[in-house]
N, C-alpha and C positions, 0 to 999 in steps of 0.2 A: 679287656671291663672299663666300663665307664668311669671315669673320673668322679668318687661320689665326697661329699662332704656332709660328716658326720654331726649334728645337732639335739645335743641331748642323746636320746635311744635311738630318734628318728632320722633315715637317712633323707636329705633335700636334693635334687638332681640341679645342679647347676643353671643360671639363666639363659638363656638362648633369645638374641635379638632375630625377629622375624621380618623387621623393616629398620633401616637404619634411622634414627629419629631426629635425622637432619632434616632441613627446609626442601631440598629436592622431591620427597616424598610426598609432600601437600602439594607440590606441582603435578608429580604426578596422577595424583587422586583427580586433581583436575579437569586434568588432560581426559581423563578415563569417566569420570561425569560430562561433561562438554560432550563426549563423543556420542553416549549413549542416549543423550540429552531427547524428549520424546518433542514433538514440533505442534503447533493449531496444525491441523488441515481445512482446509478448505470445504463447505458446506453449501455452496450456494453459485450460479452460473457456472459457465464451461467446467472451472475446475472442479466443484463438485461433482459434477454429472461424469468429469474422470474417475474422479476418488473412488466413484460407489462403483466402479470398474475395474477396479484394483490400485490404481493408482496411488500416489503417495505426496499431491502437491502440497504446497504450504498456503497460507490464505494468499488471497488475492489483494491490492493495492486497495481497495476501498473496505473491504475487511477488515485488513489492518488499521486506517482509518476511523472506522466505527469502534475496533474496541481500545484505542487509546483515546476517541472522544466520552468514552464508557468511564474510561478510568477519571479522565478529569469529571464526570457526572459525581461520582462515587468518592469525590474525593474529602476526607476523613472533615467532621467539627468537631472544636473541642466548646464549643457554646452555642447555643442555642441560635440561629438566623435567621431573619424574618427577612421575606418578599413583600413589596407591595405592588401588585396589579392596578394599574390607574388610570384614568383617560376622563378630559371634562365635560364629553360627550357621550351622550347613551347612544343607545345602539350600533358602537363599533366593534364589538366582539371581544369586551376585556371579561367577562365572564367566561365564554367558550375558552380565549387564550389563561387565565390561571386555572380553571379546570383539567385544561391539556397537559400544560404545566407540569401542575401538581400530580397526575397522574403521571407521569412520563418520570420525575422523580421519583416517586412512591415505587415504581416500577422499576428500577434500576437500582437504586440504594440501599442496603441492607439497616439502614434505621429509621427511627419514625418521624415522618412527613404527614402535616395537616393543612389545609384548605380552613379557613375564616370567610366567612359570608360577611365581610364588616360593612353593607349597602342598606342605608337605614332607609330609605323607600321604598324599593324594589327589589329586593334580595331573591336571587333565584338561585344560588350555585348549586342547591340539593335539587332545581328541574335538572340542571347538565348533570350531576353525577349520582349522586344516591338519597332518598330522603330517608329521615327515621322513621323508624318504623313506630313511634309513639309520640310524634313531633315536638322530639326535644331540641331547644335553642342554644345560641350563647347565653341569651338571657338566663334561663334556665341553669346552666353552668355557674354564670355569674355571682347567680342569688346564693349558691348551694355551697355549704360550710362544710369544714370537716373531709375535701375531699385529698386524701394522703395516698391514698391505693390507685398506678395506672386503671386497674380496671374500673375503677370506681370515675374515675374520667372519661376511661373509652367508653362509658355506657351512654355516654352526650352526643355520640356521634356516630356518623352511619360509615360502612367501610365498602370502599368500591372493590371491584375486580382487580385493579391496579393496586388495592391495601394503602389507596389514600382514606384518611380518616378526614371525615367532610362536619363541619360544625356549621348550622344552619343559621340563617337570620329571622329575627322575631318579627319578622313584615307578614302579613294574611289579611285576607281580606276585614277580618275582623278586630285586628290591631287597634288602636286605639292612639298607643303613644310609641315612637318612633326609636330606635338603640339609639341609646348615647353615648359619650364618650367615658364615664365612672363606667358603665359596665364593659365596655369592651375592654379598657384595661386591665377591672378585674379578672376577666375570663381569660382573655391571654396571658397573666400571671400566672395562672394556673396550668396551663397550655404550658408554656416556659419551662415547668418544672418534669414535664414527663414527653416531649416531642424536642426533637432536635431542627427542623426544617419548618417553618411556618410559612403558606403564602397568603395572603391577605388581599381577598376582592374588595375592594376599597369603591365606594360610590362615586356619583359624577361632582358632588360640591366638596371643592378642599376649604371651603371654610366651615362646614358642617363640623363638629364636636368628633364622632369618630373617624372622619379620614385623617381630622389634625391630629390625632393621638395614634392613629395607626402610621401616618407617614413620620413622627417624631420617635415610634419605637420599631423602625425598621430600618435596617442593615441596606438595601436595596433597593430600588424599584423598576419597572418596566412600564412604560408609557406606552399603551397602543393606540392605533392610529389607523384608520383604512389608509387605501392611497388616494384620497384626496385631497385638493387644495385645500377645502373650510379642515380636513382631518390632522394636513401636516400643522395650520396655524393654530389649531389646538393643542397640538402636541410641543410645537415650539412654546407659545405660552407657558402650557404647562411646566415645563422646563425652567423658564424665566420663574415662576413665583417659587419653585422650589426655590430656587437662588437668590431669589430675593429679602424669604422669610426662612432664613438662616439651618436651611438644611441642604448643604453646599454638597455634604458626605451621600445623601445619594445622588443629586446629581452626578457627581462623581463616579458612582457605580450604577448610572441609568443604560437604559436599555431600550430602545426604541423598535419598537414590534408592530413594523408594517401587513396588514392583514388585508388582504385579500376575497371580497366577500361573495363574488362574481365569479363564473368560470372565463368570462367574454377579459380581453386585455383590456385594463383601465387607462380612461382618457388621462390621465396624470402619469407622467415616465417614472414609473420605480427610481432607476439610476440616478435623475434629478434628485429625488427626496433624497438618496442616500448620501449624494455629492454633499447637501445640504448639511443634513447631520455629523458628516464626516469632517468639514470646516469646523465645529465646535467638538470635533474629538470624539463624537460619540457612536458607539458600535450601533448598529440597526440590523435589524432578523425579517429576513421574508418569511412571512407564512401563508403559502400558497391557497390557493383555492380547493375546499376539501368537502363532497358531497354529503357523507356522515358529520362534519362538525355543523355544516350548516343546517342540518336537519332540526337543531334549537332542541335536540331530545338530550337522552340520559348521553353520555360519551364513550365509549369503548374503543380502548387503543386499537384492539386489535380488527377493526371495520375502519379507523383511521389509514387511509393513504398513507404508500410510503414516502414521495415526496413532502408531505403535510408535516408525519413522524420524524424525518431528517429534520426540516426544521425545528421542530420543538425541542431534539434534541440538542443541537447547536445552540439553542436559546438555552439550555439549563446548563452545559458545558461551560459558556461565556458567563452564567451567573456563576457557577462553580468556583470559574477562577480568582473570584472574588471574596473566597470563603478565607476566615485570618488563617495567615501562616501557619500550622500546626507543629513545625521545625522550629519558627519561632518564638512557640510560645505566644501566638496572638490570641484574644479573646474578643467578644463581642463587645461593645463597648454599653448595648443595650439591653443585658440579660444574657442567663444562663440554666441550660436544665441540672437540676440537681438530682 
């Protein structure tokens, strides 16, 4: 007969240890988990083809780099982070860069990303992304009161296929007054309450009130330049201007985007341009010519070539490396979402 203990009128069976409650049992569980853990399998190239035939090959080195790059892009933000995209010359691809970079972020990040057209003279960010169905602009957003709900704020934006929220410039052929700095500041203050990442497509005039407000409220900057002597001089002048006007924090996080506008090899050697900016410890990102981006119409990431997509992912990853350190409790010095 098994040994029983009596407690009141009910019989209670003695306690039986299934496994000893010692640390070696935890090590055993860890080994079992590691042995049974699933792993990602390659879906492209030769490895992907072999996997379709029944093989179980892991990720290729290129796929591993892609995963690591996208983890960087998805880095968590603890406060609203604002990136200004600027150039002192027109027609260099600034708006195209802002639109494609914003779409890259929004397609890979789980939070809210918005692109703002802050060009007071000829803002055409909506042309490269998505037009608002009712023509609402940043000015309309800035002049509206009691916008507490996200749905109310989102109604002033147009949403692209990449889930990028776009706030258009009030510029039009009928406009009689350009966007001014106070309007930009009021609109951005509303957006900061609801969006995690803001990209600002600045105008070419660094002295106009809108660009000045945009730069002083930004945390990082992308300086866009074509692969020409004039373009490089403009990029250098831009960085020098930022440095001499109390915006050293932007210079410290500035990335120079060298954009190719023609499929032919540029006259200026890009390697020399990269070496030039390397001397002042500023990273560069070379954006290759892409037929879809060169069309001048709405940008669809699904139509952008592989090389250009890679360049914009690398640019987004480098910018994400500059996000405040979540573990260290870092926050943006220029505002946060609530």
